[in-house]
Structure formats: C-alpha cells, structure tokens
C-alpha positions in Angstrom: 78.9 -82.8 -23.3 75.9 -80.7 -25.1 73.9 -80.4 -21.7 77.1 -79.2 -20.1 77.6 -76.8 -22.8 74.0 -75.3 -22.5 74.4 -75.1 -18.7 77.4 -73.1 -19.1 75.8 -70.9 -21.7 72.9 -70.4 -19.2 75.1 -69.4 -16.4 76.8 -66.8 -18.7 73.6 -65.5 -19.7 72.2 -65.1 -16.5 75.3 -63.7 -15.3 75.1 -60.9 -17.8 71.7 -59.8 -16.5 72.0 -60.4 -12.7 75.7 -59.8 -11.7 76.3 -56.7 -10.0 78.9 -55.7 -12.7 77.0 -57.0 -15.7 76.6 -55.2 -19.0 72.8 -54.8 -18.3 73.5 -53.3 -14.8 76.1 -51.0 -16.3 73.9 -49.9 -18.9 71.0 -49.2 -16.4 73.5 -47.1 -14.4 74.8 -45.0 -17.5 71.3 -44.4 -18.2 70.5 -43.3 -14.8 73.6 -41.0 -14.9 72.4 -39.6 -18.5 69.0 -38.8 -17.2 70.2 -37.3 -13.9 72.5 -34.9 -16.2 69.7 -34.1 -18.5 67.4 -33.0 -15.8 70.4 -31.0 -14.3 70.9 -29.4 -18.0 67.3 -28.6 -18.7 66.7 -25.4 -16.8 70.0 -24.1 -18.3 68.9 -25.4 -21.7 65.6 -23.8 -21.3 67.0 -20.3 -20.3 69.4 -20.2 -23.1 66.5 -21.0 -25.4 64.3 -18.3 -24.1 67.1 -15.8 -24.5 67.8 -16.7 -28.0 64.1 -16.7 -29.0 63.8 -13.1 -27.3 67.0 -11.9 -29.2 65.5 -13.5 -32.6 62.3 -11.8 -32.1 64.1 -8.4 -31.1 66.1 -8.9 -34.4 63.0 -9.7 -36.4 61.4 -6.3 -35.1 64.5 -4.6 -36.2 64.4 -6.1 -39.8 60.6 -5.1 -40.0 61.6 -1.5 -39.5 64.7 -1.4 -41.9 64.5 1.2 -44.3 66.3 0.0 -47.6 65.1 3.1 -50.0 68.6 4.6 -49.9 70.2 1.2 -50.7 67.9 0.5 -53.3 68.3 3.8 -54.9 72.2 3.7 -54.8 72.0 0.0 -56.1 69.2 -0.1 -58.6 68.3 3.5 -59.3 64.9 3.2 -57.6 63.2 6.1 -56.6 63.0 6.7 -52.7 59.8 5.2 -51.6 58.9 3.4 -55.0 57.4 -0.2 -54.6 58.7 -3.0 -57.0 55.4 -2.4 -59.2 55.9 1.3 -59.4 59.5 1.5 -61.1 61.1 0.0 -63.7 64.5 -0.1 -61.9 63.4 -2.5 -59.5 65.0 -3.0 -56.1 66.7 -5.5 -53.5 63.8 -7.7 -53.5 61.8 -7.1 -56.6 61.3 -9.9 -59.2 59.9 -9.9 -62.5 56.9 -12.1 -63.7 59.0 -14.7 -64.6 60.7 -14.9 -61.2 64.2 -13.1 -62.3 65.7 -10.5 -60.2 64.7 -6.9 -61.2 67.4 -4.4 -60.4 68.6 -1.6 -62.6 68.4 -1.4 -66.2 67.8 1.2 -69.0 67.1 4.7 -67.7 68.0 3.8 -64.3 71.0 5.2 -62.2 72.5 2.9 -59.5 75.6 0.9 -59.6 73.9 -2.1 -61.4 73.1 -0.2 -64.3 76.8 1.7 -64.1 78.5 -1.8 -63.8 76.4 -3.2 -66.6 77.2 -0.2 -68.7 81.1 -0.5 -67.9 81.0 -4.2 -68.9 79.1 -3.5 -72.2 81.7 -0.9 -73.1 84.6 -3.3 -72.4 82.8 -5.9 -74.7 82.4 -3.3 -77.3 86.0 -2.1 -77.0 87.2 -6.0 -77.0 85.2 -6.4 -80.2 87.1 -3.3 -81.8 90.3 -4.6 -80.9 89.5 -7.9 -82.5 88.3 -6.3 -85.5 91.3 -4.1 -85.8 93.4 -7.1 -85.7 
C-alpha cells in the first residue's frame, strides 16, 4: 500500500516538472515573456531616464543662478548682496551657531519682523485686557 502511494507521489512530482503544462513549464514561459518585455522596454526606460537627468541638470543650473536677494530683503530685512555672516537680519538659508534659522529680528525690516511685532502687540493687548478685567 505504501509502495503504491510512493509511486503515485513520484508520478505527480515528475508530472509537475516534465509535463508540457506543468507548473515549472508555465513558470519558465512566464519568465521568458517577462524577460522579453524587459528587453523591449529597456530602451524606452533609458531614453526617459536620460531625458529626466537632462531636465534635472537644467533645473540645477537654474537654481544655482537664482537670485534670492529681493526675497531675502522682503522676508528677513537682509540688505541686498549681504551674506549670512555680514548681517544680523539673516536670510532664507541662514543659521545661527546653534543651527536655528536666522531671519529678521530687532532693527530689521522684512515681513518676519513685522509679523513678530504684530504678534507681540496682540499678546501685550491681550495682557492689558486681562489686567483691566
């Protein structure tokens, strides 16, 4: 009885690897189709990748030549052409020695300073209202 079961199991194993419609045969066919598809798509992929790399290089060049001095002046009050170390007002990419952002402050124009002053006045007014109550 067990010998017969062993023979049947052997037939099933052999069939799964040698029959024309076996799982192993189907897997090999699918793999061949996928490899063919990858070869067909490879040139399109490389073309797109080269185009994207070219566009990234172009954007990097534009970014390097971008002048943020007007934005720095309006935002932080940074004098035109001043570097981070030359001004107390900081700028878009300026950091303190402790690594915190440095933009605006006492004596600086710019939106950051104006916004901070407005916030401070609102807080002072809030305290005055609470004191009056």
